[in-house]
C-alpha positions in Angstrom: -140.4 141.9 33.3 -139.5 139.4 35.7 -136.2 138.4 34.0 -135.2 142.1 33.9 -136.2 142.8 37.6 -134.6 139.3 38.8 -131.3 138.6 36.5 -130.6 142.0 33.9 -131.2 144.7 36.0 -128.8 143.4 39.2 -126.1 142.4 37.2 -126.1 146.2 35.4 -126.4 147.6 39.0 -123.8 145.5 40.5 -122.0 146.8 37.6 -122.2 150.8 38.0 -121.5 150.1 41.6 -118.0 147.8 41.2 -117.1 149.0 37.5 -114.4 146.3 36.3 -113.7 145.3 32.8 -114.6 141.8 34.0 -117.9 142.7 35.3 -119.3 138.9 35.0 -116.7 137.9 37.9 -117.2 140.7 39.6 -121.0 140.2 40.1 -120.5 136.2 40.9 -118.6 137.3 44.0 -120.9 139.4 45.3 -123.5 136.4 45.1 -125.4 136.9 41.7 -126.6 134.2 39.3 -124.1 132.6 36.7 -126.7 133.1 34.2 -127.8 136.6 35.5 -126.6 138.1 32.4 -125.2 135.6 29.4 -124.0 138.5 26.9 -120.8 140.1 26.2 -119.4 143.7 26.5 -120.8 145.3 23.7 -124.7 144.9 25.6 -123.0 145.9 28.9 -122.2 148.8 27.3 -125.0 149.6 25.3 -126.9 149.6 28.8 -124.7 151.4 30.5 -125.5 155.5 29.4 -129.5 154.9 30.0 -128.8 153.0 33.4 -126.1 154.9 34.5 -128.5 157.7 34.4 -131.0 156.2 36.3 -128.7 154.9 39.0 -128.3 158.1 39.7 -130.8 159.3 40.2 -131.8 156.6 42.3 -129.2 157.7 44.6 -129.9 160.9 44.6 -133.4 160.5 44.9 -133.5 157.6 47.7 -136.0 155.8 45.1 -135.4 152.1 43.6 -137.4 153.2 40.3 -134.9 154.7 37.5 -132.1 152.4 36.5 -134.7 150.0 35.8 -136.5 152.6 34.0 -133.4 153.4 31.9 -132.6 149.7 31.6 -136.4 149.7 29.5 -136.0 152.8 27.7 -132.6 151.5 25.9 -134.5 148.6 24.6 -136.9 151.1 23.2 -134.5 153.3 21.9 -132.7 150.4 19.7 -136.2 148.9 18.9 -136.8 152.2 17.4 -133.0 152.1 15.6 -134.0 149.0 14.2 -137.2 150.2 12.8 -135.3 153.1 11.4 -132.8 150.8 10.0 -134.6 148.4 8.4 -136.7 151.6 6.8 -133.2 152.6 5.0 -132.5 148.8 3.7 -136.1 148.6 2.3 -136.8 152.1 1.3 -138.1 151.0 -2.2 -140.9 149.5 -0.2 -143.6 151.5 1.6 -142.6 152.6 5.1 -146.4 152.2 6.4 -146.1 148.5 5.8 -142.9 147.8 7.5 -144.4 150.1 10.2 -147.6 148.1 10.8 -145.8 144.9 10.0 -142.5 145.4 12.5 -144.7 147.1 15.3 -147.4 145.1 15.4 -145.8 141.8 15.5 -146.6 140.0 18.8 -143.2 138.5 18.5 -141.3 141.7 18.8 -143.9 143.1 21.5 -144.1 139.9 23.2 -140.7 138.9 23.4 -139.2 142.4 24.0 -141.6 144.0 26.7 -143.6 141.1 27.8 -140.8 138.4 28.5 -137.9 141.2 28.5 -135.3 139.3 26.8 -132.7 142.1 24.9 -132.1 140.7 21.2 -132.8 143.6 20.1 -129.4 145.0 20.7 -127.3 142.6 18.9 -130.2 142.5 15.9 -130.5 146.5 15.5 -126.5 146.2 15.5 -126.7 143.4 12.8 -129.1 145.2 10.5 -127.0 148.5 11.2 -123.9 146.1 9.2 -125.8 145.2 6.8 -127.0 148.7 6.2 -123.5 149.9 6.2 -122.6 147.2 3.6 -124.9 148.6 1.2 -123.6 151.7 1.5 -120.0 150.7 0.7 -118.1 151.3 4.8 -116.6 148.0 4.9 -115.0 149.0 8.1 -117.9 150.0 10.0 -119.4 147.4 8.6 -117.3 145.1 9.9 -116.7 146.6 13.5 -121.0 146.9 13.7 -120.6 143.0 13.2 -118.2 142.7 15.8 -120.1 144.6 18.0 -123.4 142.2 17.0 -121.3 139.2 17.5 -120.2 140.2 21.3 -123.4 141.1 22.4 -125.0 137.3 21.3 -122.4 135.2 20.0 -125.1 133.8 17.3 -125.1 136.6 15.3 -121.9 135.1 13.8 -123.8 132.8 11.4 -124.6 136.2 9.8 -120.7 136.1 8.7 -120.8 134.3 5.7 -123.7 136.1 4.1 -122.5 139.4 4.6 -119.0 138.1 3.0 -120.6 136.4 0.3 -122.7 139.7 -0.5 -119.3 141.6 -0.4 -117.6 139.1 -2.6 -120.4 138.9 -5.4 -120.7 142.8 -5.7 -116.9 143.5 -5.0 -115.0 140.3 -6.0 -112.0 139.4 -4.1 -110.7 142.3 -3.4 -109.5 144.8 -0.8 -113.1 145.1 0.7 -113.5 141.9 1.4 -109.8 141.7 3.2 -110.7 144.8 4.9 -114.2 143.2 6.1 -112.4 140.1 6.9 -109.9 142.0 9.3 -111.8 144.3 11.4 -114.5 141.6 11.6 -111.9 140.1 13.3 -109.8 142.3 15.6 -113.1 143.6 17.1 -114.4 140.4 17.8 -111.1 139.6 19.4 -110.4 142.8 21.9 -114.4 143.2 22.3 -114.1 139.0 23.9 -110.7 139.6 25.8 -113.1 140.3 29.0 -115.1 137.2 28.3 -111.7 135.4 27.9 -110.2 136.9 31.3 -113.5 135.7 33.0 -113.4 133.4 35.8 
Protein backbone atom coordinates (compact mmCIF):
# COMPACT_ATOMS: atom_id res chain seq x y z
CA UNK A 1 0.00 0.00 0.00
CA UNK A 2 1.04 3.58 -0.72
CA UNK A 3 0.77 4.61 2.92
CA UNK A 4 3.43 2.00 3.78
CA UNK A 5 5.92 3.08 1.14
CA UNK A 6 5.40 6.83 1.67
CA UNK A 7 5.14 7.03 5.46
CA UNK A 8 5.51 3.91 7.59
CA UNK A 9 8.46 2.11 5.98
CA UNK A 10 10.65 5.26 5.66
CA UNK A 11 10.06 5.91 9.38
CA UNK A 12 11.00 2.34 10.37
CA UNK A 13 14.04 2.43 8.04
CA UNK A 14 15.23 5.68 9.58
CA UNK A 15 14.74 4.26 13.07
CA UNK A 16 16.74 1.15 12.18
CA UNK A 17 19.49 3.34 10.71
CA UNK A 18 19.58 5.77 13.67
CA UNK A 19 18.31 3.92 16.73
CA UNK A 20 16.88 6.19 19.41
CA UNK A 21 14.32 6.03 22.22
CA UNK A 22 12.80 9.05 20.48
CA UNK A 23 12.55 7.92 16.85
CA UNK A 24 9.98 10.62 15.99
CA UNK A 25 12.36 13.54 16.61
CA UNK A 26 15.14 11.69 14.78
CA UNK A 27 12.87 11.18 11.77
CA UNK A 28 11.83 14.85 11.70
CA UNK A 29 15.48 15.93 11.84
CA UNK A 30 16.13 13.99 8.63
CA UNK A 31 13.28 15.84 6.89
CA UNK A 32 10.62 13.21 7.47
CA UNK A 33 6.88 13.88 7.45
CA UNK A 34 5.25 14.89 10.75
CA UNK A 35 2.39 12.40 10.28
CA UNK A 36 4.57 9.52 9.05
CA UNK A 37 4.17 7.31 12.13
CA UNK A 38 1.63 8.66 14.65
CA UNK A 39 1.88 5.62 16.91
CA UNK A 40 3.59 4.79 20.19
CA UNK A 41 6.74 2.91 21.08
CA UNK A 42 5.02 -0.48 21.32
CA UNK A 43 3.95 -0.14 17.67
CA UNK A 44 7.51 0.73 16.65
CA UNK A 45 8.80 -2.24 18.67
CA UNK A 46 6.26 -4.62 17.12
CA UNK A 47 7.59 -3.87 13.62
CA UNK A 48 11.27 -4.03 14.60
CA UNK A 49 12.04 -7.80 14.48
CA UNK A 50 10.87 -8.74 10.97
CA UNK A 51 11.54 -5.29 9.51
CA UNK A 52 15.02 -5.42 11.05
CA UNK A 53 15.72 -8.78 9.40
CA UNK A 54 14.50 -7.32 6.12
CA UNK A 55 16.70 -4.27 6.61
CA UNK A 56 19.76 -6.51 7.10
CA UNK A 57 18.82 -8.58 4.03
CA UNK A 58 18.46 -5.39 1.94
CA UNK A 59 21.91 -4.19 3.04
CA UNK A 60 23.52 -7.55 2.27
CA UNK A 61 21.85 -7.93 -1.13
CA UNK A 62 21.81 -4.25 -2.21
CA UNK A 63 18.07 -4.43 -2.71
CA UNK A 64 15.21 -2.30 -1.41
CA UNK A 65 12.62 -5.06 -0.99
CA UNK A 66 13.04 -7.12 2.18
CA UNK A 67 12.40 -4.34 4.70
CA UNK A 68 8.97 -3.78 3.15
CA UNK A 69 8.36 -7.52 3.12
CA UNK A 70 9.27 -7.79 6.82
CA UNK A 71 6.98 -4.87 7.60
CA UNK A 72 4.04 -6.46 5.78
CA UNK A 73 4.72 -9.89 7.29
CA UNK A 74 4.48 -8.31 10.75
CA UNK A 75 0.94 -7.18 9.96
CA UNK A 76 0.11 -10.70 8.77
CA UNK A 77 1.55 -12.28 11.96
CA UNK A 78 -0.58 -9.99 14.12
CA UNK A 79 -3.58 -10.70 11.88
CA UNK A 80 -3.14 -14.41 12.59
CA UNK A 81 -2.54 -13.78 16.31
CA UNK A 82 -5.79 -11.80 16.44
CA UNK A 83 -7.67 -14.69 14.83
CA UNK A 84 -6.20 -17.11 17.41
CA UNK A 85 -7.12 -14.76 20.27
CA UNK A 86 -10.68 -14.43 18.99
CA UNK A 87 -10.89 -18.23 18.65
CA UNK A 88 -9.85 -18.55 22.31
CA UNK A 89 -12.47 -16.02 23.42
CA UNK A 90 -15.21 -17.67 21.34
CA UNK A 91 -14.15 -21.28 21.96
CA UNK A 92 -17.76 -22.30 22.72
CA UNK A 93 -18.76 -21.37 19.17
CA UNK A 94 -17.87 -22.70 15.74
CA UNK A 95 -14.31 -21.90 14.63
CA UNK A 96 -15.39 -22.29 10.98
CA UNK A 97 -17.87 -19.45 11.38
CA UNK A 98 -15.17 -17.31 13.01
CA UNK A 99 -12.70 -18.10 10.23
CA UNK A 100 -15.19 -17.21 7.50
CA UNK A 101 -16.55 -14.06 9.17
CA UNK A 102 -13.11 -12.77 10.17
CA UNK A 103 -10.87 -13.42 7.18
CA UNK A 104 -13.63 -12.86 4.66
CA UNK A 105 -14.52 -9.54 6.24
CA UNK A 106 -14.04 -6.82 3.60
CA UNK A 107 -13.24 -4.38 6.40
CA UNK A 108 -10.21 -6.37 7.64
CA UNK A 109 -9.00 -7.12 4.11
CA UNK A 110 -9.39 -3.55 2.85
CA UNK A 111 -8.05 -1.66 5.88
CA UNK A 112 -5.03 -3.92 6.43
CA UNK A 113 -3.94 -5.18 3.02
CA UNK A 114 -5.23 -2.58 0.56
CA UNK A 115 -5.32 0.71 2.47
CA UNK A 116 -2.43 -0.36 4.73
CA UNK A 117 -3.62 0.68 8.19
CA UNK A 118 -1.81 -0.77 11.21
CA UNK A 119 -4.78 -1.07 13.59
CA UNK A 120 -4.34 -4.84 13.87
CA UNK A 121 -1.48 -4.39 16.34
CA UNK A 122 -3.33 -2.47 19.08
CA UNK A 123 -6.51 -4.50 18.55
CA UNK A 124 -4.56 -7.77 18.89
CA UNK A 125 -2.95 -6.51 22.10
CA UNK A 126 -6.35 -5.42 23.42
CA UNK A 127 -7.95 -8.79 22.66
CA UNK A 128 -4.91 -10.46 24.25
CA UNK A 129 -5.56 -8.38 27.38
CA UNK A 130 -9.18 -9.55 27.45
CA UNK A 131 -8.06 -13.19 27.04
CA UNK A 132 -5.69 -12.81 29.99
CA UNK A 133 -8.44 -11.29 32.15
CA UNK A 134 -10.63 -14.31 31.39
CA UNK A 135 -7.76 -16.51 32.69
CA UNK A 136 -7.41 -14.36 35.85
CA UNK A 137 -3.95 -13.13 34.75
CA UNK A 138 -4.61 -9.56 35.80
CA UNK A 139 -1.05 -8.18 35.86
CA UNK A 140 -0.27 -9.62 32.42
CA UNK A 141 -3.61 -8.34 31.14
CA UNK A 142 -2.81 -4.85 32.42
CA UNK A 143 0.56 -4.88 30.65
CA UNK A 144 -1.05 -5.99 27.38
CA UNK A 145 -3.60 -3.19 27.74
CA UNK A 146 -0.79 -0.69 28.38
CA UNK A 147 0.97 -1.94 25.22
CA UNK A 148 -2.27 -1.54 23.24
CA UNK A 149 -2.75 2.02 24.51
CA UNK A 150 0.88 2.83 23.74
CA UNK A 151 0.43 1.51 20.20
CA UNK A 152 -2.72 3.57 19.62
CA UNK A 153 -4.05 5.87 22.32
CA UNK A 154 -7.71 5.35 21.37
CA UNK A 155 -7.48 1.84 22.90
CA UNK A 156 -7.82 3.57 26.29
CA UNK A 157 -11.59 3.53 25.79
CA UNK A 158 -11.56 -0.20 26.60
CA UNK A 159 -10.02 0.36 30.06
CA UNK A 160 -13.28 1.09 31.95
CA UNK A 161 -14.99 -1.90 30.33
CA UNK A 162 -12.22 -4.30 31.40
CA UNK A 163 -12.18 -2.69 34.84
CA UNK A 164 -15.96 -3.24 35.21
CA UNK A 165 -15.58 -6.84 34.01
CA UNK A 166 -12.92 -7.56 36.65
CA UNK A 167 -14.94 -5.82 39.36
CA UNK A 168 -18.07 -7.85 38.53
CA UNK A 169 -16.12 -11.11 38.63
CA UNK A 170 -13.90 -10.40 41.63
CA UNK A 171 -15.35 -7.40 43.45
CA UNK A 172 -13.17 -4.52 44.65
CA UNK A 173 -10.31 -6.74 45.77
CA UNK A 174 -6.60 -7.07 45.14
CA UNK A 175 -7.23 -7.98 41.49
CA UNK A 176 -8.72 -4.56 40.69
CA UNK A 177 -5.86 -2.80 42.48
CA UNK A 178 -3.21 -4.90 40.70
CA UNK A 179 -4.84 -4.27 37.33
CA UNK A 180 -5.11 -0.52 37.92
CA UNK A 181 -1.55 -0.19 39.21
CA UNK A 182 0.00 -2.20 36.37
CA UNK A 183 -1.99 -0.35 33.68
CA UNK A 184 -0.89 3.00 35.12
CA UNK A 185 2.75 1.94 35.45
CA UNK A 186 2.80 0.40 31.97
CA UNK A 187 1.27 3.44 30.28
CA UNK A 188 3.62 5.79 32.14
CA UNK A 189 6.75 3.86 31.13
CA UNK A 190 5.68 3.30 27.53
CA UNK A 191 4.76 6.95 26.98
CA UNK A 192 8.05 8.35 28.25
CA UNK A 193 9.54 8.46 24.70
CA UNK A 194 6.52 10.50 23.52
CA UNK A 195 6.79 12.86 26.47
CA UNK A 196 10.46 13.65 25.78
CA UNK A 197 9.83 13.91 22.03
CA UNK A 198 9.94 17.38 20.52
